[in-house]
C-alpha positions, 0 to 999 in steps of 0.5 A: 742475374745481378741484384744492382739496383744503384750504379755510381759512376765517378770520373776523376782527373788528379783527385787524389787529395779528395778520393779518400774521403768521397770513398769514405762517404760512399762505405758510410752510406746506408743504401745495402752495399751489395746492390751497388756498382761503382764505376770508376774511370781515371781520366789520364790522371798523373797523381795518385788516382789511379792507385788510390782507385785500384786499392780500393777495387781490390781491397773492398769486399762489399761493392762490385767495382769496376775500374777503367784507365783512359791511358788503356784506351 
């Protein structure tokens, strides 16, 4: 059974300039990372938003991270 207590949903469209600072702010929170899940939804971005989401998912070991790209639909 997962011990997830908090879920964050991030829906983004062409937010490559703002995502790094947002992800850093989330990482800096004092809430237990192991009890946090982050749901990334890329809303058909044409910039590097999707790549930033994917890299965070691949490199982060603290949060439970899910990623959906609306191009996959």
